[in-house]
Phi, psi and omega in degrees: 000146173263117189238129178248141170248127182227171177153169178293161174305133177089357181289338183104013181295327176295312178305309182294327173300318184287325183290321180292323176295316173304315181298317175296319175298322180292337178268008176066033179266143173289132186226130164253117180257136179231125175272102178256014178278144177300331174256114190275099178235357185293322180302315178297322179293334175271004172110353177291153174284164180300325179292314176300318179295320182288345180268006182289136177296140183274125173306318179301327181290340182251022179300321178298320178295315183300316181296311182302317181291317179288334178297322176061229178248025181297112183290345181275352175249104189290336180199156176295335179295337178271001177281133172243179184301334185261006186299129183270156177289160174209185176305127178098340176293151175270143181248150179261150180224150190296318192267350186282169166255138179203167181296334179292309182293324180302318180278324188248344183256148175227142176285136172240121181274128176248179184299326186239019180163191181227147179229157172266134181241128176237152183220141178298324190105147184286156173278108188267170179297328182287345177279339183303126174084346183233354184210157179244135181300338179298329179295324178290314176297338179304331178294324177292317180302314180299319180291318180296324178303331184252015181262132175244114179236150183258181190289339183252023178240141186229135171242113186246118188245122170276105192276165173296146183299156177073210184248030182296337182292345181282353176293343174218197180269017182305326186293345179266002189272005188237147177286327180216136176240124180258117175262116183272121185226133173278157180279065178219164181294320177296325185294337183254002180292327177286332174301316179295320176299309179301315183301314182293313183293320187283347190303319184275003183241010179061028177288127180275123190233128172229146180259138171250113179282117183251157181056035179279124190251350180183186186297325180300318179295317179296311180302319181300311183296318182294327176292321189279322182241355172060227189283355174287346179288122181263304182210168175234157183228131184252202180298146177224117176291328179298316181293319179299321180290325178298313189285342170275358180081016181230055180288144168279179178296148187298333181298339182268001170309142181306142187300322181291330179281331171298320178293325174296315182295322176294324176298324176294312180299323180295320179297318182293317185293326177295327180297341178300326181298337181263003184293132181235096186295330181290319179294317183300315177293325180293322176288329175297317183289318179309313185281332173296317174300320179295316181287330171300312184286324187281325186206333190291314179300322182288328183284320183269342187067032181225158172272097183291342179290342177290346177288345183283122175268107186300329184264006188262130171230122182293146179180170184293324176307334182287348185278347184289000000 
């Protein structure tokens, strides 16, 4: 399953992303973790030192390699230079799988050893001072979108993406690339404002959205979230001494995380697993094409000098049978 964690800055989404990734690893699930936030903190939350996290390869810096590999022998894509972040796969395209080894993972992913297993970690790369005035962060996240467009994942495999804060993912079709989106919300008016944006944008695209209430301190906080988000509220998470120790760089073993928080993480996994029954590869492919045509018309054709609508393979549907 492809799973996104979203929320406003400071909501705790990176912390919860890292806890969920640790939980999946403890359950011996294969995981590809992706830090797609403009502030790159997922590596540190997973136990890397600041230096180790800073040394992670940036997906954005390897975009030419990613494009060339995914292009494969697709005759509709005349060159890697004509691929944009929304380019859909077609006959001849190379596809990515969670468990395999491939040049994209070799260049962009690094193994991270956790208490109970190992995950692959990929990062878009930070928005640096040299990018100011000459680059848009959406171009960096575009590497994530392109990979997700070409990813074939099964029911017992997990791709967990810590998204950029707020509603930036709506600048493209990235928000439709997930089987489940967990929106982390604090029990405040600002905390639920991003939820309302996501709910409104996602309404027409069948996006599965559940709210994780974070920093919930009592019945009043819980009642507030229930009033604001209704049945979309899945679980709540309160204070954690384990998380506080982790944030100080002194975490204990993950098995010592508070029982109530372990139960909340299991509820997230159950919700993600249940979403698999509603997976619709035809709709997924159709939405990929929809956003590609929109981006082609608005800026892609002018940027590449090509008619990017011609990249669409009308007979192609991404799906698990293609992974055989």
